VMD Tcl script that draws the C-alpha trace (Angstrom):
set ca {
  {97.82 88.81 116.33}
  {94.05 88.83 116.53}
  {91.31 89.92 114.14}
  {88.52 91.86 115.84}
  {85.78 94.36 115.11}
  {86.82 97.98 114.94}
  {85.34 100.18 117.67}
  {84.99 103.95 118.13}
  {88.28 104.22 120.05}
  {90.15 102.94 116.99}
  {89.54 105.99 114.80}
  {93.06 107.49 114.91}
  {94.77 104.16 114.25}
  {92.41 103.38 111.38}
  {92.88 106.87 109.90}
  {96.66 106.50 109.99}
  {96.58 103.22 108.08}
  {93.97 104.46 105.58}
  {96.16 107.53 104.98}
  {99.02 105.33 103.81}
  {96.84 103.78 101.10}
  {95.17 107.08 100.28}
  {98.60 108.62 99.64}
  {99.42 105.78 97.24}
  {96.20 106.53 95.35}
  {96.83 110.28 95.36}
  {100.42 109.84 94.14}
  {99.26 107.69 91.23}
  {95.93 109.37 90.42}
  {95.96 113.02 91.56}
  {93.30 113.61 88.91}
  {90.88 111.55 91.03}
  {92.03 111.90 94.63}
  {92.33 114.93 96.88}
  {95.67 115.46 98.61}
  {94.19 115.37 102.09}
  {92.72 112.13 103.32}
  {88.93 112.49 103.50}
  {88.63 109.75 106.11}
  {87.27 112.03 108.80}
  {85.61 111.18 112.10}
  {82.09 111.74 110.73}
  {82.67 109.30 107.88}
  {84.16 106.77 110.30}
  {81.12 107.09 112.59}
  {78.71 106.70 109.65}
  {80.47 103.47 108.68}
  {80.40 102.28 112.28}
  {76.65 102.82 112.54}
  {75.79 101.27 109.15}
  {74.40 97.76 109.61}
  {75.77 96.76 106.20}
  {79.35 97.74 107.05}
  {81.97 95.28 108.22}
  {84.92 96.89 109.99}
  {87.80 94.65 111.04}
  {91.14 95.34 112.66}
  {94.25 93.21 112.83}
  {95.75 93.94 116.22}
  {99.11 92.91 117.59}
  {100.49 93.93 120.95}
  {97.69 96.46 121.44}
  {98.37 98.21 118.12}
  {96.25 98.09 114.99}
  {98.47 96.97 112.12}
  {95.82 96.31 109.47}
  {92.20 97.02 108.69}
  {89.47 95.81 106.39}
  {86.37 97.79 105.51}
  {83.67 95.94 103.60}
  {80.00 96.36 102.79}
  {77.18 93.86 102.37}
  {75.54 94.58 98.99}
  {72.18 93.37 97.76}
  {71.26 93.19 94.07}
  {67.54 93.01 93.47}
  {66.02 90.85 90.79}
  {65.68 92.70 87.49}
  {65.14 91.83 83.84}
  {68.95 91.73 83.45}
  {70.41 90.67 86.79}
  {69.65 87.88 89.22}
  {69.01 88.68 92.85}
  {72.10 88.16 94.94}
  {74.04 89.21 98.01}
  {77.79 89.79 98.03}
  {80.47 91.40 100.14}
  {82.27 94.36 98.60}
  {85.70 94.96 100.08}
  {86.24 98.71 100.11}
  {89.70 98.60 101.69}
  {92.22 96.13 102.96}
  {95.09 98.16 104.36}
  {98.12 96.90 106.22}
  {100.52 99.27 107.92}
  {103.57 99.63 105.68}
  {105.91 98.39 108.44}
  {103.93 95.13 108.69}
  {103.33 94.17 105.07}
  {104.12 90.76 103.61}
  {103.58 89.02 106.95}
  {100.20 87.43 106.17}
  {98.08 90.12 107.84}
  {96.13 90.98 104.69}
  {95.41 87.30 104.14}
  {94.15 86.91 107.70}
  {91.80 89.89 107.20}
  {90.61 88.47 103.89}
  {90.06 85.01 105.42}
  {87.86 86.60 108.10}
  {85.80 88.37 105.42}
  {85.37 85.02 103.67}
  {84.09 83.51 106.95}
  {81.66 86.40 107.42}
  {80.47 86.09 103.80}
  {79.77 82.40 104.29}
  {77.88 83.05 107.55}
  {75.76 85.66 105.72}
  {75.18 83.22 102.87}
  {76.68 85.70 100.42}
  {77.24 84.60 96.83}
  {80.80 85.92 96.78}
  {83.24 88.73 97.41}
  {84.08 91.59 95.05}
  {86.51 94.49 95.11}
  {88.11 97.06 92.82}
  {91.84 97.56 92.31}
  {93.47 100.29 90.27}
  {95.71 98.98 87.48}
  {98.71 100.88 88.89}
  {98.51 98.87 92.12}
  {100.36 95.77 90.92}
  {101.13 94.63 94.48}
  {97.43 94.54 95.36}
  {96.54 92.79 92.11}
  {99.16 90.12 92.77}
  {97.95 89.74 96.37}
  {94.34 89.16 95.33}
  {95.32 86.75 92.59}
  {97.37 84.72 95.11}
  {94.22 84.53 97.24}
  {92.36 82.99 94.31}
  {90.29 85.98 93.16}
  {89.72 86.27 89.42}
  {89.23 89.31 87.22}
  {85.50 89.93 86.83}
  {85.58 92.85 84.43}
  {87.90 95.51 83.13}
  {87.04 99.21 83.12}
  {88.66 101.50 80.56}
  {88.99 105.26 80.57}
  {90.08 108.05 78.29}
  {91.13 111.21 80.10}
  {90.81 114.71 78.59}
}
mol new
graphics top color blue
foreach p $ca { graphics top sphere $p radius 0.5 }
foreach p [lrange $ca 0 end-1] q [lrange $ca 1 end] { graphics top cylinder $p $q radius 0.2 }
display resetview
């Protein structure tokens, strides 16, 4: 298996893997997510052309079996917050047939390497509370809870 940058020919493979995770989100939060996966070609191309986007694929035997989409974020100095740069992981998705084989960890490790090369202060991401598998995965990697967001639905 190799970790490489995603290219324009990878769209269908990336969309298929993103759809698996999107369906999990839709099944658990249909109040927030549309049934159809919004990961269309235009959105993919906008990510691909954004200099702050990091798009990685885990490839094995010519097939993409996992992806990571992340963004470099800059916080400007303000009266409240210090200036800083961090990597925000938008998605780590591993094809359901290839989970629990270390692919997600390999993708995460590559993001850590990129963050260090960019002299980022850290890595952040958001996980829904229903996604216990993802929460456990990130905790095993050494990530800690930064904050907790509550909601009251009407």
